[in-house]
MDAnalysis code that builds the backbone (N, CA, C; Angstrom):
import MDAnalysis as mda
import numpy as np

u = mda.Universe.empty(168, n_residues=56, atom_resindex=np.repeat(np.arange(56), 3), trajectory=True)
u.add_TopologyAttr("name", ["N", "CA", "C"] * 56)
u.add_TopologyAttr("resid", np.arange(1, 57))
u.add_TopologyAttr("resname", ["MET", "ASP", "LYS", "LYS", "ALA", "LYS", "LYS", "ARG", "VAL", "GLU", "VAL", "LEU", "ARG", "LYS", "LYS", "ILE", "THR", "GLN", "LEU", "GLN", "GLN", "GLN", "LEU", "ALA", "GLY", "ALA", "LYS", "GLN", "GLN", "MET", "ASP", "ASP", "PRO", "GLU", "GLU", "VAL", "ARG", "GLN", "TYR", "GLU", "ALA", "GLN", "ILE", "SER", "ALA", "ALA", "GLN", "GLU", "GLU", "ILE", "ASP", "LYS", "LEU", "LYS", "ALA", "SER"])
u.atoms.positions = np.array([
    [36.567, -11.618, 113.228],
    [36.225, -12.797, 112.458],
    [37.497, -13.500, 111.990],
    [37.492, -14.794, 112.119],
    [38.626, -15.559, 111.638],
    [38.440, -15.899, 110.154],
    [39.439, -16.569, 109.603],
    [39.412, -16.891, 108.168],
    [38.213, -17.756, 107.804],
    [37.906, -18.700, 108.668],
    [36.805, -19.625, 108.391],
    [35.472, -18.875, 108.333],
    [35.277, -17.951, 109.246],
    [34.040, -17.173, 109.280],
    [33.950, -16.263, 108.059],
    [35.064, -15.665, 107.675],
    [35.076, -14.789, 106.492],
    [34.723, -15.578, 105.240],
    [35.267, -16.780, 105.126],
    [34.978, -17.626, 103.969],
    [33.495, -18.009, 103.962],
    [32.951, -18.323, 105.126],
    [31.534, -18.696, 105.221],
    [30.643, -17.513, 104.815],
    [31.008, -16.299, 105.236],
    [30.248, -15.102, 104.870],
    [30.291, -14.907, 103.355],
    [31.451, -15.120, 102.762],
    [31.601, -14.983, 101.316],
    [30.714, -15.990, 100.580],
    [30.700, -17.226, 101.049],
    [29.871, -18.267, 100.437],
    [28.391, -17.915, 100.587],
    [28.003, -17.431, 101.760],
    [26.606, -17.072, 101.992],
    [26.168, -15.907, 101.110],
    [27.054, -14.948, 100.903],
    [26.712, -13.816, 100.033],
    [26.474, -14.271, 98.593],
    [27.309, -15.202, 98.125],
    [27.106, -15.743, 96.779],
    [25.784, -16.502, 96.707],
    [25.473, -17.237, 97.763],
    [24.221, -17.996, 97.805],
    [23.026, -17.039, 97.791],
    [23.118, -15.948, 98.537],
    [22.038, -14.967, 98.573],
    [21.832, -14.360, 97.196],
    [22.920, -14.043, 96.499],
    [22.811, -13.483, 95.150],
    [22.087, -14.458, 94.225],
    [22.464, -15.720, 94.297],
    [21.826, -16.740, 93.464],
    [20.346, -16.888, 93.824],
    [20.049, -16.902, 95.112],
    [18.662, -17.054, 95.550],
    [17.808, -15.854, 95.133],
    [18.404, -14.663, 95.151],
    [17.657, -13.475, 94.736],
    [17.300, -13.547, 93.252],
    [18.204, -14.081, 92.452],
    [17.918, -14.248, 91.030],
    [16.801, -15.277, 90.823],
    [16.872, -16.371, 91.581],
    [15.835, -17.395, 91.481],
    [14.494, -16.853, 91.964],
    [14.536, -16.040, 93.003],
    [13.318, -15.438, 93.533],
    [12.685, -14.512, 92.504],
    [13.493, -13.724, 91.831],
    [12.979, -12.828, 90.800],
    [12.309, -13.622, 89.684],
    [12.919, -14.705, 89.281],
    [12.341, -15.563, 88.253],
    [11.045, -16.207, 88.724],
    [11.022, -16.628, 89.980],
    [9.818, -17.264, 90.528],
    [8.674, -16.258, 90.629],
    [9.008, -15.014, 90.945],
    [7.966, -13.980, 91.038],
    [7.389, -13.668, 89.657],
    [8.211, -13.722, 88.628],
    [7.724, -13.472, 87.274],
    [6.817, -14.615, 86.814],
    [7.203, -15.834, 87.133],
    [6.471, -17.010, 86.669],
    [5.224, -17.263, 87.512],
    [5.366, -17.230, 88.827],
    [4.289, -17.441, 89.797],
    [3.483, -18.715, 89.547],
    [4.156, -19.789, 89.162],
    [3.490, -21.087, 89.037],
    [3.136, -21.636, 90.413],
    [4.084, -21.469, 91.343],
    [3.913, -22.008, 92.686],
    [4.220, -20.912, 93.710],
    [3.206, -20.342, 94.356],
    [3.447, -19.278, 95.351],
    [4.316, -19.751, 96.517],
    [4.267, -21.033, 96.831],
    [5.079, -21.574, 97.924],
    [6.572, -21.460, 97.604],
    [6.918, -21.563, 96.339],
    [8.313, -21.461, 95.916],
    [8.887, -20.083, 96.280],
    [8.087, -19.041, 96.098],
    [8.520, -17.689, 96.436],
    [8.794, -17.595, 97.931],
    [7.905, -18.150, 98.747],
    [8.102, -18.119, 100.205],
    [9.345, -18.893, 100.614],
    [9.613, -20.005, 99.936],
    [10.801, -20.792, 100.259],
    [12.078, -20.006, 99.969],
    [12.128, -19.346, 98.812],
    [13.309, -18.543, 98.485],
    [13.489, -17.406, 99.481],
    [12.405, -16.748, 99.839],
    [12.487, -15.653, 100.807],
    [12.983, -16.156, 102.156],
    [12.520, -17.319, 102.583],
    [12.949, -17.904, 103.852],
    [14.439, -18.269, 103.809],
    [14.893, -18.824, 102.688],
    [16.308, -19.181, 102.560],
    [17.188, -17.941, 102.577],
    [16.741, -16.882, 101.920],
    [17.506, -15.631, 101.896],
    [17.597, -15.051, 103.300],
    [16.490, -15.016, 104.025],
    [16.516, -14.452, 105.373],
    [17.367, -15.306, 106.318],
    [17.328, -16.622, 106.152],
    [18.151, -17.498, 106.996],
    [19.638, -17.266, 106.735],
    [20.001, -17.120, 105.483],
    [21.405, -16.868, 105.138],
    [21.841, -15.510, 105.671],
    [20.961, -14.507, 105.582],
    [21.301, -13.174, 106.089],
    [21.469, -13.196, 107.608],
    [20.615, -13.950, 108.294],
    [20.741, -14.078, 109.747],
    [22.058, -14.734, 110.125],
    [22.466, -15.743, 109.362],
    [23.742, -16.410, 109.652],
    [24.917, -15.465, 109.445],
    [24.842, -14.644, 108.409],
    [25.892, -13.650, 108.162],
    [25.957, -12.683, 109.341],
    [24.805, -12.211, 109.795],
    [24.775, -11.277, 110.927],
    [25.356, -11.918, 112.183],
    [25.031, -13.199, 112.399],
    [25.537, -13.895, 113.576],
    [27.059, -14.049, 113.504],
    [27.568, -14.370, 112.298],
    [29.011, -14.525, 112.143],
    [29.739, -13.196, 112.335],
    [29.149, -12.128, 111.870],
    [29.775, -10.813, 112.023],
    [29.772, -10.365, 113.474],
    [28.755, -10.751, 114.231],
    [28.646, -10.362, 115.644],
    [29.668, -11.089, 116.522],
    [30.079, -12.284, 116.088],
    [31.001, -13.062, 116.933],
    [32.438, -12.704, 116.695],
])
């Protein structure tokens, strides 16, 4: 991995941490079930991008 990829992985990890906190809050509140699915989808997309960057 080059510097750019490492930086992108670092940014994605921070984003995942933030999204996990938002997801936990959304699960407690449960005003909008769609919101929970959106956070889960964003987390999985970020994790897939991290995996792709690590593979290259």
